[in-house]
C-alpha positions as CSV (number, residue, x, y, z in Angstrom):
1,M,21.5,0.3,-11.9
2,N,21.1,-4.0,-11.5
3,L,18.5,-5.5,-10.5
4,A,20.4,-7.2,-7.9
5,V,19.2,-3.8,-5.8
6,K,16.7,-5.6,-3.5
7,E,16.8,-3.4,-0.7
8,I,15.4,0.0,-0.9
9,D,17.1,3.3,-1.3
10,T,15.0,6.0,0.3
11,S,17.2,8.6,-2.0
12,V,16.2,7.2,-4.7
13,A,12.3,6.4,-3.8
14,E,12.2,10.2,-2.8
15,Y,13.4,10.8,-6.5
16,I,11.3,8.5,-8.0
17,C,7.9,9.8,-6.5
18,D,9.6,13.3,-7.3
19,Q,9.9,12.3,-11.3
20,L,6.5,11.2,-11.5
21,L,4.9,14.4,-9.6
22,A,6.8,16.3,-12.3
23,G,4.7,14.2,-14.9
24,R,7.8,11.9,-16.1
25,S,7.0,7.7,-16.5
26,M,7.9,5.0,-14.6
27,I,9.8,3.5,-17.6
28,D,11.9,6.7,-18.1
29,I,12.4,7.5,-14.7
30,C,13.7,3.9,-14.6
31,K,16.2,4.5,-17.5
32,E,18.3,7.2,-15.7
33,K,21.7,6.1,-14.4
34,N,21.7,5.3,-10.9
35,V,18.0,4.2,-10.9
36,P,17.3,1.0,-10.5
37,S,14.7,-0.8,-13.0
38,E,11.2,-1.1,-13.3
39,R,11.5,-4.6,-12.0
40,T,13.2,-3.8,-9.0
41,V,11.3,-0.3,-7.8
42,Y,8.1,-2.9,-8.3
43,Y,9.4,-5.6,-6.3
44,W,9.7,-2.6,-3.8
45,M,6.0,-1.8,-3.8
46,E,5.5,-5.3,-3.4
47,K,7.2,-5.6,-0.2
48,N,7.5,-2.0,1.6
49,E,4.0,-1.1,2.2
50,D,5.2,3.0,3.1
51,F,7.1,3.1,-0.5
52,C,3.4,1.3,-2.4
53,R,1.4,3.9,-0.8
54,A,3.8,7.1,-1.7
55,I,3.7,5.7,-5.1
56,T,0.3,5.6,-5.5
57,R,-0.3,8.9,-3.5
58,A,2.5,10.4,-6.4
59,R,0.8,8.5,-9.5
60,S,-2.6,10.6,-7.6
61,W,-1.4,13.8,-7.6
62,Q,0.5,13.2,-11.2
63,A,-2.7,13.5,-12.6
64,D,-3.0,17.3,-10.8
65,H,0.0,17.6,-12.7
66,F,-1.6,16.9,-16.1
67,L,-4.3,18.8,-15.6
68,D,-2.4,21.8,-15.2
69,E,-0.4,20.5,-18.0
70,Q,-3.4,20.2,-20.2
71,I,-4.2,23.8,-19.1
72,A,-1.0,25.2,-20.3
73,L,-1.7,23.1,-23.8
74,A,-5.0,24.5,-24.5
75,K,-3.7,28.0,-22.9
76,S,-0.9,28.1,-25.9
77,A,-2.9,26.6,-29.0
78,T,-2.5,28.8,-31.9
79,I,-4.4,28.6,-35.5
80,E,-1.7,26.4,-36.3
81,D,-1.4,23.7,-34.2
82,W,-4.9,23.4,-31.9
83,Q,-5.3,20.4,-32.9
84,L,-1.9,18.5,-32.2
85,K,-2.8,20.3,-28.7
86,K,-6.3,19.7,-28.5
87,F,-4.7,15.2,-29.3
88,Q,-1.9,16.2,-26.1
89,A,-5.1,17.4,-23.9
90,D,-7.4,14.8,-24.7
91,N,-4.6,12.0,-24.1
92,L,-3.3,13.9,-20.8
93,K,-6.9,14.2,-20.2
94,W,-7.6,10.1,-20.2
95,V,-4.4,9.6,-18.7
96,A,-5.7,11.4,-15.2
97,A,-9.0,9.9,-14.8
98,K,-7.2,6.4,-15.1
99,L,-4.9,8.3,-12.7
100,A,-7.6,9.8,-9.8
101,P,-10.8,8.5,-11.2
102,K,-12.9,9.6,-8.2
103,K,-11.6,13.3,-9.0
104,Y,-11.1,13.0,-12.8
105,G,-13.0,10.0,-14.0
106,D,-16.1,9.8,-15.7
107,K,-19.4,9.7,-13.1
108,Q,-20.5,7.0,-13.4
109,T,-24.5,6.9,-11.7
110,L,-26.6,3.5,-10.9
111,D,-30.7,3.6,-11.2
112,V,-31.5,0.3,-9.7
113,N,-35.8,0.4,-9.4
114,Q,-36.9,-3.5,-8.8
115,T,-40.3,-3.7,-6.8
116,M,-40.9,-6.6,-4.7
117,T,-43.0,-8.2,-2.3
118,L,-43.1,-7.9,1.9
119,S,-43.0,-11.8,1.3
120,A,-40.2,-12.3,-1.0
121,L,-38.2,-9.6,0.9
122,V,-39.0,-11.8,3.8
123,E,-37.5,-15.1,2.1
124,Q,-34.7,-13.4,0.8
125,A,-34.4,-12.0,5.0
126,I,-34.4,-16.0,5.8
127,K,-31.9,-16.7,3.5
128,I,-29.4,-14.1,3.8
129,K,-29.4,-13.8,7.7
130,D,-30.3,-17.7,8.2
131,V,-33.4,-16.8,9.7
132,T,-35.5,-19.4,10.9
133,P,-39.3,-19.1,10.6
134,D,-39.6,-20.2,14.0
135,S,-37.4,-17.2,15.0
136,I,-39.5,-14.5,14.0
137,K,-42.1,-14.1,16.6
138,T,-44.2,-11.1,15.2
139,I,-44.3,-8.9,12.3
140,E,-46.6,-5.5,12.0
141,H,-47.1,-4.0,8.9
142,A,-49.5,-1.4,9.9
143,P,-48.4,2.2,9.9
144,Q,-47.6,3.4,13.6
145,S,-50.8,6.0,13.4
146,R,-53.1,3.5,14.1
147,S,-55.0,2.1,17.6
148,D,-53.4,-0.5,19.4
149,S,-56.5,-2.6,18.5
150,Q,-55.8,-2.0,14.9
151,L,-52.0,-3.1,15.2
152,Q,-53.5,-6.3,16.8
153,A,-55.6,-6.8,14.1
154,N,-53.0,-6.8,11.4
155,R,-50.6,-8.8,13.8
156,V,-48.7,-11.9,12.2
157,E,-48.0,-14.0,14.9
158,T,-45.4,-16.5,12.2
159,I,-43.7,-15.9,9.7
160,E,-45.9,-19.2,8.2
161,D,-49.6,-17.1,9.2
162,Y,-48.1,-13.8,6.4
163,L,-46.7,-16.5,3.5
């Protein structure tokens, strides 16, 4: 099909999604006679939010298809072709991780351990929240288990008193 096709044909859109689910690439699908060019498909995605969501969903499910293919490759490997099958399975695993990173991607963890003094924390709060020192009347920094007289002794009347 030529680039003049600018209106979404729902049957073609469904076909594209079905083919993606079957593990085919957008390049191969768009080479077919009755399918628009990649450029047109991406134009449709840009102009139609529903179509874009459908393609995104199909790509995510394509990752599940690739996982199934990976399992089939591993089961069908022989002594003669195990290296080729491993290579193909690894590629499918990589693509699946890119298509559905939350499901098939490497788990990323971030461990942040930072110590900050109370005065630095208050200064940051003032900067972030646009709090003026005058707007803060009291800061209680004593545990709740203390008596009222002890709480009164540990009360800071203004930010300046604390800093």
